[in-house]
Every structure is written in C-alpha cells, then in structure tokens.
mmCIF file of the C-alpha atoms, coordinates in Angstrom:
data_MODEL
# 
_entry.id   MODEL 
# 
loop_
_atom_site.group_PDB 
_atom_site.id 
_atom_site.type_symbol 
_atom_site.label_atom_id 
_atom_site.label_alt_id 
_atom_site.label_comp_id 
_atom_site.label_asym_id 
_atom_site.label_entity_id 
_atom_site.label_seq_id 
_atom_site.pdbx_PDB_ins_code 
_atom_site.Cartn_x 
_atom_site.Cartn_y 
_atom_site.Cartn_z 
_atom_site.occupancy 
_atom_site.B_iso_or_equiv 
_atom_site.pdbx_formal_charge 
_atom_site.auth_seq_id 
_atom_site.auth_comp_id 
_atom_site.auth_asym_id 
_atom_site.auth_atom_id 
_atom_site.pdbx_PDB_model_num 
ATOM 1   C CA . MET A 1 1   ? 23.010  -24.598 15.914  1.00 0.00 ? 1   MET A CA 1 
ATOM 2   C CA . ILE A 1 2   ? 21.057  -24.313 12.661  1.00 0.00 ? 2   ILE A CA 1 
ATOM 3   C CA . GLN A 1 3   ? 22.723  -22.751 9.612   1.00 0.00 ? 3   GLN A CA 1 
ATOM 4   C CA . ASP A 1 4   ? 20.933  -19.445 9.168   1.00 0.00 ? 4   ASP A CA 1 
ATOM 5   C CA . PRO A 1 5   ? 21.944  -16.814 6.591   1.00 0.00 ? 5   PRO A CA 1 
ATOM 6   C CA . ASP A 1 6   ? 20.285  -14.147 8.766   1.00 0.00 ? 6   ASP A CA 1 
ATOM 7   C CA . LEU A 1 7   ? 22.096  -15.029 11.983  1.00 0.00 ? 7   LEU A CA 1 
ATOM 8   C CA . GLU A 1 8   ? 24.674  -12.237 11.757  1.00 0.00 ? 8   GLU A CA 1 
ATOM 9   C CA . LEU A 1 9   ? 21.967  -9.598  11.183  1.00 0.00 ? 9   LEU A CA 1 
ATOM 10  C CA . VAL A 1 10  ? 19.927  -11.072 14.036  1.00 0.00 ? 10  VAL A CA 1 
ATOM 11  C CA . LYS A 1 11  ? 22.897  -10.931 16.432  1.00 0.00 ? 11  LYS A CA 1 
ATOM 12  C CA . ARG A 1 12  ? 23.619  -7.352  15.443  1.00 0.00 ? 12  ARG A CA 1 
ATOM 13  C CA . SER A 1 13  ? 19.922  -6.485  15.888  1.00 0.00 ? 13  SER A CA 1 
ATOM 14  C CA . GLN A 1 14  ? 19.933  -8.092  19.328  1.00 0.00 ? 14  GLN A CA 1 
ATOM 15  C CA . ALA A 1 15  ? 22.911  -5.862  20.182  1.00 0.00 ? 15  ALA A CA 1 
ATOM 16  C CA . GLY A 1 16  ? 20.842  -2.790  19.256  1.00 0.00 ? 16  GLY A CA 1 
ATOM 17  C CA . ASP A 1 17  ? 22.018  -2.228  15.673  1.00 0.00 ? 17  ASP A CA 1 
ATOM 18  C CA . LYS A 1 18  ? 18.978  -0.569  14.076  1.00 0.00 ? 18  LYS A CA 1 
ATOM 19  C CA . ALA A 1 19  ? 20.508  -0.681  10.589  1.00 0.00 ? 19  ALA A CA 1 
ATOM 20  C CA . ALA A 1 20  ? 20.830  -4.474  10.859  1.00 0.00 ? 20  ALA A CA 1 
ATOM 21  C CA . PHE A 1 21  ? 17.199  -4.729  11.919  1.00 0.00 ? 21  PHE A CA 1 
ATOM 22  C CA . GLY A 1 22  ? 16.238  -2.459  9.018   1.00 0.00 ? 22  GLY A CA 1 
ATOM 23  C CA . LYS A 1 23  ? 17.977  -4.885  6.662   1.00 0.00 ? 23  LYS A CA 1 
ATOM 24  C CA . LEU A 1 24  ? 15.917  -7.765  8.097   1.00 0.00 ? 24  LEU A CA 1 
ATOM 25  C CA . VAL A 1 25  ? 12.752  -5.725  7.600   1.00 0.00 ? 25  VAL A CA 1 
ATOM 26  C CA . SER A 1 26  ? 13.596  -4.845  4.002   1.00 0.00 ? 26  SER A CA 1 
ATOM 27  C CA . THR A 1 27  ? 14.517  -8.472  3.264   1.00 0.00 ? 27  THR A CA 1 
ATOM 28  C CA . TYR A 1 28  ? 11.311  -9.949  4.678   1.00 0.00 ? 28  TYR A CA 1 
ATOM 29  C CA . TYR A 1 29  ? 8.686   -7.201  4.397   1.00 0.00 ? 29  TYR A CA 1 
ATOM 30  C CA . GLU A 1 30  ? 7.053   -8.587  1.246   1.00 0.00 ? 30  GLU A CA 1 
ATOM 31  C CA . MET A 1 31  ? 7.075   -12.140 2.613   1.00 0.00 ? 31  MET A CA 1 
ATOM 32  C CA . VAL A 1 32  ? 5.410   -11.045 5.870   1.00 0.00 ? 32  VAL A CA 1 
ATOM 33  C CA . TYR A 1 33  ? 2.852   -8.991  3.949   1.00 0.00 ? 33  TYR A CA 1 
ATOM 34  C CA . ALA A 1 34  ? 2.043   -11.942 1.668   1.00 0.00 ? 34  ALA A CA 1 
ATOM 35  C CA . VAL A 1 35  ? 1.636   -14.299 4.613   1.00 0.00 ? 35  VAL A CA 1 
ATOM 36  C CA . THR A 1 36  ? -0.564  -11.920 6.595   1.00 0.00 ? 36  THR A CA 1 
ATOM 37  C CA . PHE A 1 37  ? -2.645  -11.062 3.544   1.00 0.00 ? 37  PHE A CA 1 
ATOM 38  C CA . GLY A 1 38  ? -3.093  -14.762 2.895   1.00 0.00 ? 38  GLY A CA 1 
ATOM 39  C CA . VAL A 1 39  ? -4.606  -15.093 6.354   1.00 0.00 ? 39  VAL A CA 1 
ATOM 40  C CA . VAL A 1 40  ? -6.611  -11.859 6.731   1.00 0.00 ? 40  VAL A CA 1 
ATOM 41  C CA . SER A 1 41  ? -7.627  -11.375 3.050   1.00 0.00 ? 41  SER A CA 1 
ATOM 42  C CA . ASN A 1 42  ? -7.667  -7.588  3.289   1.00 0.00 ? 42  ASN A CA 1 
ATOM 43  C CA . HIS A 1 43  ? -4.914  -5.298  1.966   1.00 0.00 ? 43  HIS A CA 1 
ATOM 44  C CA . GLU A 1 44  ? -5.190  -2.582  4.629   1.00 0.00 ? 44  GLU A CA 1 
ATOM 45  C CA . ALA A 1 45  ? -5.428  -5.093  7.468   1.00 0.00 ? 45  ALA A CA 1 
ATOM 46  C CA . ALA A 1 46  ? -2.421  -6.975  6.065   1.00 0.00 ? 46  ALA A CA 1 
ATOM 47  C CA . LYS A 1 47  ? -0.389  -3.756  6.008   1.00 0.00 ? 47  LYS A CA 1 
ATOM 48  C CA . ASP A 1 48  ? -1.334  -3.076  9.632   1.00 0.00 ? 48  ASP A CA 1 
ATOM 49  C CA . VAL A 1 49  ? -0.550  -6.639  10.686  1.00 0.00 ? 49  VAL A CA 1 
ATOM 50  C CA . THR A 1 50  ? 2.786   -6.507  8.878   1.00 0.00 ? 50  THR A CA 1 
ATOM 51  C CA . GLN A 1 51  ? 3.712   -3.402  10.869  1.00 0.00 ? 51  GLN A CA 1 
ATOM 52  C CA . GLU A 1 52  ? 2.587   -5.113  14.086  1.00 0.00 ? 52  GLU A CA 1 
ATOM 53  C CA . VAL A 1 53  ? 4.697   -8.158  13.237  1.00 0.00 ? 53  VAL A CA 1 
ATOM 54  C CA . PHE A 1 54  ? 7.865   -6.122  12.798  1.00 0.00 ? 54  PHE A CA 1 
ATOM 55  C CA . LEU A 1 55  ? 7.187   -4.117  15.963  1.00 0.00 ? 55  LEU A CA 1 
ATOM 56  C CA . LYS A 1 56  ? 6.735   -7.354  17.878  1.00 0.00 ? 56  LYS A CA 1 
ATOM 57  C CA . VAL A 1 57  ? 9.880   -8.848  16.352  1.00 0.00 ? 57  VAL A CA 1 
ATOM 58  C CA . TYR A 1 58  ? 11.826  -5.687  17.208  1.00 0.00 ? 58  TYR A CA 1 
ATOM 59  C CA . ARG A 1 59  ? 10.679  -5.877  20.838  1.00 0.00 ? 59  ARG A CA 1 
ATOM 60  C CA . GLU A 1 60  ? 11.245  -9.629  21.120  1.00 0.00 ? 60  GLU A CA 1 
ATOM 61  C CA . ILE A 1 61  ? 14.305  -10.246 18.956  1.00 0.00 ? 61  ILE A CA 1 
ATOM 62  C CA . GLY A 1 62  ? 16.331  -10.736 22.125  1.00 0.00 ? 62  GLY A CA 1 
ATOM 63  C CA . LYS A 1 63  ? 14.278  -13.869 22.798  1.00 0.00 ? 63  LYS A CA 1 
ATOM 64  C CA . PHE A 1 64  ? 15.279  -15.424 19.477  1.00 0.00 ? 64  PHE A CA 1 
ATOM 65  C CA . GLN A 1 65  ? 17.823  -18.130 20.348  1.00 0.00 ? 65  GLN A CA 1 
ATOM 66  C CA . GLY A 1 66  ? 18.542  -19.641 16.943  1.00 0.00 ? 66  GLY A CA 1 
ATOM 67  C CA . GLN A 1 67  ? 16.725  -22.935 17.545  1.00 0.00 ? 67  GLN A CA 1 
ATOM 68  C CA . SER A 1 68  ? 15.110  -22.382 14.159  1.00 0.00 ? 68  SER A CA 1 
ATOM 69  C CA . LYS A 1 69  ? 15.961  -20.136 11.247  1.00 0.00 ? 69  LYS A CA 1 
ATOM 70  C CA . PHE A 1 70  ? 14.995  -16.502 11.725  1.00 0.00 ? 70  PHE A CA 1 
ATOM 71  C CA . LYS A 1 71  ? 12.779  -16.747 8.633   1.00 0.00 ? 71  LYS A CA 1 
ATOM 72  C CA . THR A 1 72  ? 10.891  -19.672 10.182  1.00 0.00 ? 72  THR A CA 1 
ATOM 73  C CA . TRP A 1 73  ? 10.428  -17.784 13.448  1.00 0.00 ? 73  TRP A CA 1 
ATOM 74  C CA . LEU A 1 74  ? 9.185   -14.780 11.461  1.00 0.00 ? 74  LEU A CA 1 
ATOM 75  C CA . TYR A 1 75  ? 6.677   -17.015 9.584   1.00 0.00 ? 75  TYR A CA 1 
ATOM 76  C CA . ARG A 1 76  ? 5.296   -18.155 12.923  1.00 0.00 ? 76  ARG A CA 1 
ATOM 77  C CA . VAL A 1 77  ? 4.945   -14.612 14.259  1.00 0.00 ? 77  VAL A CA 1 
ATOM 78  C CA . ALA A 1 78  ? 3.270   -13.455 11.007  1.00 0.00 ? 78  ALA A CA 1 
ATOM 79  C CA . VAL A 1 79  ? 0.795   -16.340 10.811  1.00 0.00 ? 79  VAL A CA 1 
ATOM 80  C CA . ASN A 1 80  ? -0.183  -16.014 14.466  1.00 0.00 ? 80  ASN A CA 1 
ATOM 81  C CA . ALA A 1 81  ? -0.627  -12.246 14.139  1.00 0.00 ? 81  ALA A CA 1 
ATOM 82  C CA . GLY A 1 82  ? -2.773  -12.753 11.036  1.00 0.00 ? 82  GLY A CA 1 
ATOM 83  C CA . ILE A 1 83  ? -4.958  -15.350 12.749  1.00 0.00 ? 83  ILE A CA 1 
ATOM 84  C CA . ASP A 1 84  ? -5.371  -13.115 15.831  1.00 0.00 ? 84  ASP A CA 1 
ATOM 85  C CA . THR A 1 85  ? -6.335  -10.153 13.641  1.00 0.00 ? 85  THR A CA 1 
ATOM 86  C CA . ARG A 1 86  ? -8.818  -12.202 11.652  1.00 0.00 ? 86  ARG A CA 1 
ATOM 87  C CA . ARG A 1 87  ? -10.478 -13.387 14.849  1.00 0.00 ? 87  ARG A CA 1 
ATOM 88  C CA . ARG A 1 88  ? -10.666 -9.816  16.191  1.00 0.00 ? 88  ARG A CA 1 
ATOM 89  C CA . ARG A 1 89  ? -12.104 -8.473  12.912  1.00 0.00 ? 89  ARG A CA 1 
ATOM 90  C CA . HIS A 1 90  ? -14.752 -11.189 12.623  1.00 0.00 ? 90  HIS A CA 1 
ATOM 91  C CA . PRO A 1 91  ? -15.466 -12.435 16.148  1.00 0.00 ? 91  PRO A CA 1 
ATOM 92  C CA . GLU A 1 92  ? -18.947 -13.596 15.216  1.00 0.00 ? 92  GLU A CA 1 
ATOM 93  C CA . THR A 1 93  ? -17.720 -15.396 12.086  1.00 0.00 ? 93  THR A CA 1 
ATOM 94  C CA . PRO A 1 94  ? -16.177 -18.836 12.460  1.00 0.00 ? 94  PRO A CA 1 
ATOM 95  C CA . ILE A 1 95  ? -12.576 -19.092 11.315  1.00 0.00 ? 95  ILE A CA 1 
ATOM 96  C CA . ASP A 1 96  ? -13.659 -21.563 8.609   1.00 0.00 ? 96  ASP A CA 1 
ATOM 97  C CA . PRO A 1 97  ? -16.464 -19.761 6.762   1.00 0.00 ? 97  PRO A CA 1 
ATOM 98  C CA . THR A 1 98  ? -18.105 -21.654 3.939   1.00 0.00 ? 98  THR A CA 1 
ATOM 99  C CA . GLY A 1 99  ? -18.880 -19.641 0.886   1.00 0.00 ? 99  GLY A CA 1 
ATOM 100 C CA . ALA A 1 100 ? -18.011 -16.197 2.242   1.00 0.00 ? 100 ALA A CA 1 
ATOM 101 C CA . GLY A 1 101 ? -16.685 -13.792 -0.374  1.00 0.00 ? 101 GLY A CA 1 
ATOM 102 C CA . ALA A 1 102 ? -14.298 -10.909 0.067   1.00 0.00 ? 102 ALA A CA 1 
ATOM 103 C CA . GLU A 1 103 ? -15.573 -7.727  1.660   1.00 0.00 ? 103 GLU A CA 1 
ATOM 104 C CA . GLU A 1 104 ? -16.762 -5.091  -0.793  1.00 0.00 ? 104 GLU A CA 1 
ATOM 105 C CA . ASP A 1 105 ? -13.775 -2.789  -0.251  1.00 0.00 ? 105 ASP A CA 1 
ATOM 106 C CA . GLU A 1 106 ? -11.211 -5.536  -0.707  1.00 0.00 ? 106 GLU A CA 1 
ATOM 107 C CA . GLN A 1 107 ? -9.211  -6.105  -3.847  1.00 0.00 ? 107 GLN A CA 1 
ATOM 108 C CA . PRO A 1 108 ? -8.688  -9.583  -5.274  1.00 0.00 ? 108 PRO A CA 1 
ATOM 109 C CA . LEU A 1 109 ? -5.565  -11.471 -4.209  1.00 0.00 ? 109 LEU A CA 1 
ATOM 110 C CA . PHE A 1 110 ? -4.108  -10.890 -7.643  1.00 0.00 ? 110 PHE A CA 1 
ATOM 111 C CA . VAL A 1 111 ? -5.270  -10.143 -11.120 1.00 0.00 ? 111 VAL A CA 1 
ATOM 112 C CA . VAL A 1 112 ? -3.795  -12.171 -13.924 1.00 0.00 ? 112 VAL A CA 1 
ATOM 113 C CA . GLU A 1 113 ? -3.371  -9.790  -16.808 1.00 0.00 ? 113 GLU A CA 1 
ATOM 114 C CA . ASP A 1 114 ? -2.067  -10.844 -20.186 1.00 0.00 ? 114 ASP A CA 1 
ATOM 115 C CA . LYS A 1 115 ? -1.244  -7.661  -22.089 1.00 0.00 ? 115 LYS A CA 1 
ATOM 116 C CA . THR A 1 116 ? -1.358  -9.514  -25.394 1.00 0.00 ? 116 THR A CA 1 
ATOM 117 C CA . ALA A 1 117 ? -4.863  -10.763 -24.754 1.00 0.00 ? 117 ALA A CA 1 
ATOM 118 C CA . GLY A 1 118 ? -7.981  -9.033  -25.940 1.00 0.00 ? 118 GLY A CA 1 
ATOM 119 C CA . PRO A 1 119 ? -10.573 -7.403  -23.664 1.00 0.00 ? 119 PRO A CA 1 
ATOM 120 C CA . ARG A 1 120 ? -12.596 -10.595 -23.358 1.00 0.00 ? 120 ARG A CA 1 
ATOM 121 C CA . ASP A 1 121 ? -9.563  -12.622 -22.190 1.00 0.00 ? 121 ASP A CA 1 
ATOM 122 C CA . ARG A 1 122 ? -8.459  -9.857  -19.785 1.00 0.00 ? 122 ARG A CA 1 
ATOM 123 C CA . ALA A 1 123 ? -11.941 -9.814  -18.273 1.00 0.00 ? 123 ALA A CA 1 
ATOM 124 C CA . TRP A 1 124 ? -11.780 -13.593 -17.831 1.00 0.00 ? 124 TRP A CA 1 
ATOM 125 C CA . HIS A 1 125 ? -8.387  -13.405 -16.075 1.00 0.00 ? 125 HIS A CA 1 
ATOM 126 C CA . SER A 1 126 ? -9.592  -10.607 -13.795 1.00 0.00 ? 126 SER A CA 1 
ATOM 127 C CA . GLU A 1 127 ? -12.639 -12.682 -12.900 1.00 0.00 ? 127 GLU A CA 1 
ATOM 128 C CA . LEU A 1 128 ? -10.425 -15.712 -12.262 1.00 0.00 ? 128 LEU A CA 1 
ATOM 129 C CA . GLY A 1 129 ? -8.337  -13.682 -9.776  1.00 0.00 ? 129 GLY A CA 1 
ATOM 130 C CA . GLN A 1 130 ? -11.521 -12.730 -7.939  1.00 0.00 ? 130 GLN A CA 1 
ATOM 131 C CA . LEU A 1 131 ? -12.665 -16.357 -7.925  1.00 0.00 ? 131 LEU A CA 1 
ATOM 132 C CA . ILE A 1 132 ? -9.332  -17.426 -6.438  1.00 0.00 ? 132 ILE A CA 1 
ATOM 133 C CA . GLN A 1 133 ? -9.723  -14.799 -3.705  1.00 0.00 ? 133 GLN A CA 1 
ATOM 134 C CA . GLN A 1 134 ? -13.248 -16.003 -2.941  1.00 0.00 ? 134 GLN A CA 1 
ATOM 135 C CA . ALA A 1 135 ? -12.088 -19.620 -2.883  1.00 0.00 ? 135 ALA A CA 1 
ATOM 136 C CA . LEU A 1 136 ? -9.310  -18.713 -0.424  1.00 0.00 ? 136 LEU A CA 1 
ATOM 137 C CA . GLU A 1 137 ? -11.909 -17.105 1.837   1.00 0.00 ? 137 GLU A CA 1 
ATOM 138 C CA . THR A 1 138 ? -13.674 -20.451 2.224   1.00 0.00 ? 138 THR A CA 1 
ATOM 139 C CA . LEU A 1 139 ? -10.590 -22.014 3.808   1.00 0.00 ? 139 LEU A CA 1 
ATOM 140 C CA . SER A 1 140 ? -9.932  -21.856 7.523   1.00 0.00 ? 140 SER A CA 1 
ATOM 141 C CA . ALA A 1 141 ? -7.087  -19.593 8.623   1.00 0.00 ? 141 ALA A CA 1 
ATOM 142 C CA . ASP A 1 142 ? -4.997  -22.691 9.396   1.00 0.00 ? 142 ASP A CA 1 
ATOM 143 C CA . HIS A 1 143 ? -5.509  -24.165 5.924   1.00 0.00 ? 143 HIS A CA 1 
ATOM 144 C CA . ARG A 1 144 ? -4.988  -20.798 4.250   1.00 0.00 ? 144 ARG A CA 1 
ATOM 145 C CA . ALA A 1 145 ? -1.732  -20.264 6.161   1.00 0.00 ? 145 ALA A CA 1 
ATOM 146 C CA . VAL A 1 146 ? -0.323  -23.603 5.004   1.00 0.00 ? 146 VAL A CA 1 
ATOM 147 C CA . LEU A 1 147 ? -1.367  -22.949 1.411   1.00 0.00 ? 147 LEU A CA 1 
ATOM 148 C CA . VAL A 1 148 ? 0.099   -19.433 1.348   1.00 0.00 ? 148 VAL A CA 1 
ATOM 149 C CA . LEU A 1 149 ? 3.379   -20.531 2.933   1.00 0.00 ? 149 LEU A CA 1 
ATOM 150 C CA . ARG A 1 150 ? 3.775   -23.375 0.441   1.00 0.00 ? 150 ARG A CA 1 
ATOM 151 C CA . GLU A 1 151 ? 2.391   -21.920 -2.789  1.00 0.00 ? 151 GLU A CA 1 
ATOM 152 C CA . TRP A 1 152 ? 3.182   -18.210 -2.477  1.00 0.00 ? 152 TRP A CA 1 
ATOM 153 C CA . GLU A 1 153 ? 6.286   -18.296 -0.298  1.00 0.00 ? 153 GLU A CA 1 
ATOM 154 C CA . GLY A 1 154 ? 7.736   -21.613 -1.458  1.00 0.00 ? 154 GLY A CA 1 
ATOM 155 C CA . ALA A 1 155 ? 8.352   -22.806 2.098   1.00 0.00 ? 155 ALA A CA 1 
ATOM 156 C CA . SER A 1 156 ? 9.279   -26.464 2.501   1.00 0.00 ? 156 SER A CA 1 
ATOM 157 C CA . TYR A 1 157 ? 7.004   -28.808 4.444   1.00 0.00 ? 157 TYR A CA 1 
ATOM 158 C CA . GLU A 1 158 ? 9.587   -28.830 7.238   1.00 0.00 ? 158 GLU A CA 1 
ATOM 159 C CA . GLU A 1 159 ? 9.694   -25.020 7.392   1.00 0.00 ? 159 GLU A CA 1 
ATOM 160 C CA . ILE A 1 160 ? 5.896   -24.854 7.498   1.00 0.00 ? 160 ILE A CA 1 
ATOM 161 C CA . ALA A 1 161 ? 5.724   -27.465 10.260  1.00 0.00 ? 161 ALA A CA 1 
ATOM 162 C CA . GLU A 1 162 ? 8.290   -25.590 12.308  1.00 0.00 ? 162 GLU A CA 1 
ATOM 163 C CA . ALA A 1 163 ? 6.765   -22.163 11.653  1.00 0.00 ? 163 ALA A CA 1 
ATOM 164 C CA . LEU A 1 164 ? 3.267   -23.264 12.637  1.00 0.00 ? 164 LEU A CA 1 
ATOM 165 C CA . GLY A 1 165 ? 4.294   -25.631 15.429  1.00 0.00 ? 165 GLY A CA 1 
ATOM 166 C CA . ILE A 1 166 ? 2.537   -28.611 13.841  1.00 0.00 ? 166 ILE A CA 1 
ATOM 167 C CA . GLY A 1 167 ? 3.639   -32.023 12.648  1.00 0.00 ? 167 GLY A CA 1 
ATOM 168 C CA . LEU A 1 168 ? 4.768   -32.792 9.120   1.00 0.00 ? 168 LEU A CA 1 
ATOM 169 C CA . GLY A 1 169 ? 1.743   -35.053 8.617   1.00 0.00 ? 169 GLY A CA 1 
ATOM 170 C CA . THR A 1 170 ? -0.562  -32.221 9.640   1.00 0.00 ? 170 THR A CA 1 
ATOM 171 C CA . VAL A 1 171 ? 1.116   -29.907 7.110   1.00 0.00 ? 171 VAL A CA 1 
ATOM 172 C CA . MET A 1 172 ? 0.614   -32.445 4.326   1.00 0.00 ? 172 MET A CA 1 
ATOM 173 C CA . SER A 1 173 ? -2.972  -33.119 5.377   1.00 0.00 ? 173 SER A CA 1 
ATOM 174 C CA . ARG A 1 174 ? -3.892  -29.423 5.555   1.00 0.00 ? 174 ARG A CA 1 
ATOM 175 C CA . LEU A 1 175 ? -2.184  -28.713 2.248   1.00 0.00 ? 175 LEU A CA 1 
ATOM 176 C CA . PHE A 1 176 ? -3.966  -31.619 0.559   1.00 0.00 ? 176 PHE A CA 1 
ATOM 177 C CA . TYR A 1 177 ? -7.323  -30.463 1.934   1.00 0.00 ? 177 TYR A CA 1 
ATOM 178 C CA . ALA A 1 178 ? -6.696  -26.811 0.983   1.00 0.00 ? 178 ALA A CA 1 
ATOM 179 C CA . ARG A 1 179 ? -5.658  -27.669 -2.576  1.00 0.00 ? 179 ARG A CA 1 
ATOM 180 C CA . LYS A 1 180 ? -8.583  -30.067 -3.016  1.00 0.00 ? 180 LYS A CA 1 
ATOM 181 C CA . LYS A 1 181 ? -11.116 -27.560 -1.714  1.00 0.00 ? 181 LYS A CA 1 
ATOM 182 C CA . MET A 1 182 ? -9.676  -24.757 -3.861  1.00 0.00 ? 182 MET A CA 1 
ATOM 183 C CA . ALA A 1 183 ? -9.795  -26.987 -6.941  1.00 0.00 ? 183 ALA A CA 1 
ATOM 184 C CA . GLU A 1 184 ? -13.410 -28.009 -6.260  1.00 0.00 ? 184 GLU A CA 1 
ATOM 185 C CA . ILE A 1 185 ? -14.551 -24.437 -5.746  1.00 0.00 ? 185 ILE A CA 1 
ATOM 186 C CA . LEU A 1 186 ? -12.723 -23.091 -8.771  1.00 0.00 ? 186 LEU A CA 1 
ATOM 187 C CA . LYS A 1 187 ? -13.958 -25.929 -10.965 1.00 0.00 ? 187 LYS A CA 1 
ATOM 188 C CA . ALA A 1 188 ? -17.555 -25.303 -9.916  1.00 0.00 ? 188 ALA A CA 1 
ATOM 189 C CA . LYS A 1 189 ? -17.297 -21.525 -10.337 1.00 0.00 ? 189 LYS A CA 1 
ATOM 190 C CA . THR A 1 190 ? -15.462 -21.577 -13.672 1.00 0.00 ? 190 THR A CA 1 
ATOM 191 C CA . ARG A 1 191 ? -17.489 -24.293 -15.384 1.00 0.00 ? 191 ARG A CA 1 
ATOM 192 C CA . ASP A 1 192 ? -18.914 -22.886 -18.594 1.00 0.00 ? 192 ASP A CA 1 
ATOM 193 C CA . LYS A 1 193 ? -17.520 -19.404 -17.909 1.00 0.00 ? 193 LYS A CA 1 
ATOM 194 C CA . ARG A 1 194 ? -14.370 -19.611 -20.036 1.00 0.00 ? 194 ARG A CA 1 
ATOM 195 C CA . PRO A 1 195 ? -14.751 -17.465 -23.173 1.00 0.00 ? 195 PRO A CA 1 
# 
C-alpha cells in the first residue's frame, strides 16, 4: 500500500466520521479550487465545481481503496469535474480555443501587485495578470490541467500522470507544449508594452 499522510482521515471518513471528512475538505479546498479554476477559468464556476467535487468525494469515498494517494485521487476528480463543466458551459466551443479571452464578468487569474511600485508599474502588472489569463484560455483543458497541477500546485510528473490517468511521457509533452504556447503568446502580447 502507498504511504499516504491522509490515509487515517480517509479511513475515518469511510467509517462515517464527518469531522474527519471536514478536515480533508479544509486541507484540500484551496487546491481543488485552484485546479478547477485552472480548467474552467471562471471564479463562480470554479466555486461551484469545487463544491461538486467535495460532494462527489463524500458520496464515493467508500470506493477509495488506497491504490494511489488520496490527494492524487482528488486531483483526478477535480480535473475531470472541471473539464465536464467547461464542456457543459461551452458546448459549441471546442475545448482548445485559439485566441479566446476571458468572459467579460471574469476576473484575471491573479494580479501581480507590487505595493512599492508606482501607478505605471502597478498598471503593467495588472495587465500582465490579464494577459496570463488570456494566454491560459488558449490552451486546451488537458494542457491547462497539466500546467496548473505542475506550476500552481507543485505536483510531480508522477502525481500528474496518476491523477490524469496518462503516461509520464504525455505529461512531459503536454507540459512542454503548454509552457511553449504560453511563452509565445505572452511574448507576442507584451512586446513593446513594458513601461
């Protein structure tokens, strides 16, 4: 059996201990939100998907057999829920849009704010955050999921492969493609814009 720091909480949750399940939720809520937001690119949708993920995990925790770490299993559930939601929200849009920006009501993925910087620099960093969000939107859900798991969540290649049910080579290939495409888009969009 795999060494899993969450195994005791999982076993207690499987036995009906709601406090143990609550501890799992509080431990992994932000991770699940980050992963789902990385896939759906909408704050409200990511909140909804995060709730759906934990409801699904609560209902299906009895099926978890410890063949992977709980965290890895949770990654898989979160990514799949995010991809399903994205497909439902945009059925007419291919999963790999090229050049699509964020919806008008969406906030950027993050805003880099340097409190010591002047207004001009703060405006540049805010714009950079928006450019990063737009660049993420051009990636397919599969590529975005790999990038978010690696760069935002710090998951190892092995954890990503296991969570997504893909080979290690596929993880490396998708990550290489995602990073390259992000770099190309950001380079093109930021050329001559830096104050």
